[in-house]
C-alpha positions as CSV (number, residue, x, y, z in Angstrom):
1,M,114.5,131.6,53.3
2,D,116.3,131.5,56.7
3,N,119.0,129.3,55.0
4,L,119.4,131.5,51.9
5,W,122.7,132.7,53.3
6,I,124.1,129.2,52.8
7,L,123.3,129.2,49.1
8,L,124.8,132.7,48.8
9,V,128.1,131.7,50.4
10,F,128.2,128.5,48.3
11,T,127.8,130.5,45.1
12,Y,130.5,132.9,46.3
13,A,132.8,129.9,47.0
14,L,132.4,128.5,43.5
15,M,133.2,131.9,42.0
16,K,136.2,132.3,44.2
17,G,137.5,128.9,43.2
18,G,137.3,129.9,39.5
19,R,139.2,133.1,40.2
20,E,142.3,131.1,41.3
21,G,142.7,129.7,37.8
22,M,142.1,133.2,36.3
23,K,144.8,134.7,38.5
24,K,147.4,132.2,37.3
25,A,146.4,132.8,33.7
26,A,146.5,136.6,34.1
27,L,150.0,136.4,35.6
28,K,151.3,135.0,32.3
29,K,150.6,138.4,30.6
30,S,150.9,141.0,33.4
31,G,152.7,141.7,36.7
32,A,151.1,141.1,40.1
33,N,150.8,144.7,41.2
34,E,149.6,145.8,37.8
35,I,146.9,143.1,37.9
36,L,145.8,144.0,41.4
37,F,145.3,147.6,40.5
38,F,143.2,147.1,37.4
39,Y,141.4,144.1,38.9
40,T,140.2,146.3,41.8
41,L,139.6,149.4,39.6
42,F,137.3,147.5,37.2
43,A,135.5,145.9,40.2
44,W,135.0,149.3,41.8
45,I,133.6,150.7,38.6
46,L,131.3,147.8,38.2
47,C,129.9,148.2,41.7
48,L,129.1,151.9,41.3
49,P,125.5,151.5,40.0
50,F,124.7,149.4,43.1
51,S,126.3,151.7,45.7
52,K,123.4,153.9,46.6
53,G,123.9,155.5,49.9
54,A,127.6,155.1,50.0
55,F,128.2,158.7,50.9
56,E,125.8,158.4,53.8
57,T,128.2,156.0,55.6
58,P,129.3,157.2,59.0
59,G,133.0,158.3,59.1
60,I,134.0,155.5,61.6
61,Y,132.7,152.8,59.2
62,I,134.6,154.4,56.3
63,F,137.7,154.1,58.4
64,Y,136.9,150.4,59.2
65,S,136.5,149.9,55.5
66,F,140.0,151.2,55.0
67,I,141.3,148.8,57.5
68,K,139.6,145.9,55.8
69,A,141.0,147.1,52.4
70,S,144.5,147.2,53.9
71,V,144.1,143.6,55.2
72,C,142.8,142.4,51.9
73,C,145.5,144.1,49.9
74,G,148.1,142.1,51.9
75,A,146.1,138.9,51.5
76,W,145.7,139.3,47.7
77,L,149.3,140.1,47.2
78,C,150.3,137.0,49.1
79,S,147.8,135.1,47.1
80,L,149.3,136.1,43.7
81,L,152.9,135.5,44.9
82,A,152.0,132.0,46.1
83,I,149.9,130.9,43.2
84,K,152.6,132.1,40.7
85,K,154.9,129.4,42.1
86,M,152.3,126.7,42.9
87,S,149.8,124.6,40.8
88,V,146.3,125.9,40.9
89,S,144.9,122.7,42.4
90,L,147.5,122.5,45.3
91,Y,147.0,126.2,46.0
92,G,143.2,125.7,46.2
93,I,143.7,123.0,48.8
94,M,146.3,124.9,50.7
95,D,143.9,127.9,50.8
96,L,141.5,125.7,52.9
97,S,143.7,126.2,55.9
98,R,142.0,129.5,56.4
99,V,139.2,127.5,58.1
100,V,141.5,127.0,61.1
101,F,142.2,130.8,61.4
102,S,138.5,131.7,60.8
103,T,137.3,129.2,63.4
104,L,139.6,130.7,66.0
105,L,138.5,134.3,65.2
106,G,134.9,133.3,65.2
107,V,135.1,131.7,68.6
108,V,137.6,134.0,70.3
109,V,136.6,137.4,68.8
110,L,133.0,137.0,67.8
111,G,132.0,134.7,70.6
112,E,130.5,132.0,68.3
113,S,130.0,128.5,69.8
114,F,132.5,125.8,69.1
115,T,130.4,122.7,69.1
116,L,131.5,119.1,68.8
117,P,130.3,118.8,65.2
118,K,132.3,122.0,64.3
119,A,135.4,120.6,66.1
120,I,135.0,117.3,64.1
121,G,134.6,119.2,60.9
122,V,137.7,121.3,61.4
123,C,139.7,118.2,62.3
124,V,138.6,116.4,59.1
125,V,139.5,119.5,57.1
126,I,143.0,119.6,58.6
127,L,143.3,115.9,57.8
128,G,142.6,116.6,54.1
129,L,145.2,119.4,54.2
130,T,147.8,117.2,55.8
131,L,147.3,114.5,53.2
132,V,147.6,116.8,50.2
133,N,150.9,118.1,51.6
134,L,152.3,114.6,51.7
135,K,152.4,114.4,47.9
136,K,153.6,117.0,45.4
137,S,152.7,117.3,41.8
138,G,156.1,116.8,40.2
139,G,157.2,119.8,38.2
140,N,154.0,121.7,38.8
141,D,154.6,122.5,42.5
142,K,157.5,124.3,43.9
143,M,156.9,124.3,47.7
144,T,159.5,126.2,49.6
145,L,159.3,127.5,53.1
146,G,158.9,131.1,51.8
147,I,156.0,130.1,49.5
148,F,154.4,128.1,52.3
149,I,154.6,131.1,54.7
150,T,153.2,133.4,52.0
151,A,150.3,131.1,51.4
152,M,149.6,130.9,55.1
153,M,149.7,134.7,55.5
154,N,147.1,134.9,52.7
155,C,144.9,132.5,54.7
156,F,145.3,134.4,57.9
157,L,144.6,137.8,56.5
158,N,141.6,136.5,54.6
159,A,140.2,135.1,57.8
160,V,140.6,138.5,59.5
161,S,138.8,140.1,56.6
162,G,136.0,137.5,56.9
163,A,135.5,138.3,60.5
164,M,135.4,142.0,59.8
165,D,132.7,141.4,57.2
166,K,130.4,139.9,59.8
167,V,131.0,142.8,62.2
168,L,130.7,145.6,59.7
169,M,127.6,144.2,58.0
170,K,125.7,144.6,61.3
171,D,125.7,148.4,60.7
172,M,126.4,148.9,57.0
173,E,124.6,148.1,53.7
174,A,126.3,145.8,51.2
175,G,126.6,148.6,48.7
176,Q,128.2,150.9,51.2
177,L,130.9,148.4,52.3
178,Q,131.6,147.3,48.7
179,F,132.0,150.9,47.5
180,W,134.4,152.1,50.2
181,F,136.3,148.8,50.5
182,M,137.0,148.6,46.7
183,L,137.8,152.3,46.5
184,F,140.4,152.0,49.2
185,M,141.8,148.9,47.5
186,V,142.3,150.9,44.2
187,I,144.0,153.8,46.1
188,I,146.4,151.4,48.0
189,Y,147.4,149.5,44.9
190,G,147.7,152.7,42.9
191,A,150.0,154.1,45.6
192,V,152.1,150.9,45.4
193,L,152.6,151.3,41.7
194,L,153.6,154.9,42.1
195,I,156.0,154.3,45.0
196,R,157.6,151.3,43.2
197,R,157.6,153.3,39.9
198,E,156.4,150.2,38.1
199,K,155.6,150.6,34.4
200,I,152.1,149.9,33.4
201,S,151.5,148.1,30.0
202,F,148.1,149.2,29.0
203,K,148.5,147.1,25.9
204,N,149.0,143.9,28.0
205,I,146.1,144.8,30.3
206,K,143.8,145.5,27.3
207,G,144.6,142.0,25.9
208,N,144.5,140.3,29.3
209,Y,140.8,139.6,29.4
210,W,141.3,137.5,32.6
211,V,141.6,140.7,34.6
212,L,138.1,141.9,33.6
213,L,136.6,138.4,34.1
214,M,138.1,138.4,37.6
215,S,136.6,141.8,38.3
216,I,133.1,140.7,37.3
217,S,133.4,137.6,39.5
218,L,134.8,139.6,42.4
219,T,132.0,142.2,42.2
220,L,129.2,139.7,42.1
221,G,130.8,137.3,44.6
222,D,131.5,139.9,47.2
223,R,128.0,141.3,47.0
224,L,126.6,137.8,47.7
225,L,129.0,137.4,50.6
226,F,128.2,140.7,52.2
227,I,124.4,140.0,51.9
228,A,125.0,136.6,53.6
229,N,127.0,138.3,56.4
230,A,124.1,140.6,57.0
231,A,121.9,137.6,57.8
232,P,121.6,137.4,61.7
233,E,121.7,133.5,61.6
234,S,124.9,133.3,59.6
235,Q,128.1,132.4,61.5
236,V,131.7,133.0,60.5
237,T,132.8,129.5,61.4
238,L,130.1,127.9,59.3
239,M,130.5,130.4,56.4
240,T,134.2,129.6,56.3
241,L,133.6,125.9,56.0
242,I,131.2,126.5,53.2
243,K,133.6,128.7,51.4
244,Q,136.1,125.8,51.1
245,S,133.8,124.1,48.6
246,G,135.4,126.3,45.9
247,V,138.5,123.9,46.0
248,I,136.6,121.6,43.6
249,V,136.6,124.3,41.0
250,S,140.3,125.1,41.6
251,I,141.3,121.4,41.2
252,L,139.2,120.9,38.0
253,T,140.6,124.2,36.6
254,G,144.1,123.0,37.3
255,R,143.5,119.8,35.3
256,L,141.4,121.1,32.4
257,I,143.3,124.3,31.7
258,F,146.8,123.9,33.1
259,K,147.1,120.1,32.7
260,E,148.3,119.6,36.3
261,K,149.1,116.1,37.6
262,N,147.9,114.0,40.6
263,I,144.4,115.3,40.2
264,L,142.7,112.1,41.4
265,Y,144.7,112.2,44.6
266,K,143.9,115.9,45.1
267,L,140.2,115.2,44.5
268,M,140.4,112.6,47.2
269,C,141.9,115.1,49.6
270,A,139.3,117.6,48.6
271,A,136.5,115.0,49.2
272,I,137.9,114.6,52.7
273,V,137.8,118.4,53.2
274,I,134.3,118.7,51.8
275,T,133.2,115.9,54.2
276,G,134.5,118.1,57.1
277,I,132.5,121.0,55.7
278,I,129.3,119.0,55.7
279,I,129.6,117.4,59.2
280,P,128.5,120.5,61.2
281,F,125.3,120.7,59.2
282,V,124.2,117.1,59.5
283,I,125.3,116.1,63.0
């Protein structure tokens, strides 16, 4: 059972990979900020039955949860802006670059060891990312400098959020963190809608079943991730590597649902990345 956290993170990764395709499908019917608000609202409602003890959380950790929510809000907005202009499969592989940021945060901030197998694994992951960027997918990918920077900001902010999870779960229960984190996300996205005076189409949201599916996936996935972070033996650097296995789902979704091109090439690049993920566990 000591390695149960590995299975939990792997399951989270597969669910996250599936959400990338859901995001692109949802954007065809609704706006980005509209999706983010209802996505998080539904997820918060779904987590309520499992949030026992949320109001017993010390004030300082509620504040930290707000900081995490703010970081995630920025990351998710960047994610939606990037994936709207990119193919799901390419975005899935670009998203793997967060492993570099997470490794740096794990070593520098959390004091985790940076062993030779980890170094080799990170280098192999970077190789896979470099190769996929050498070849585009024709009309499916519109890679500009602005989109690239947006995608990288998403990766960096997600890495910060991942490091915060490990720190916060030392003193919080999974239900407490999920309750406050999701509540603050709802408040922040709601404030954005009010400030921007964006019109909400309840008709479109009602018919956009992808938003509800994303919320269910988010609620379950985050709970598994928080539990894994609470395990003393789990490490941010290794967890980040495992999370990247979700790229396989992103690539297959891009092919099966969105009919994207160059899938075999992308799968080859993903195989290189997956090899980098496995190396620290077998050497």
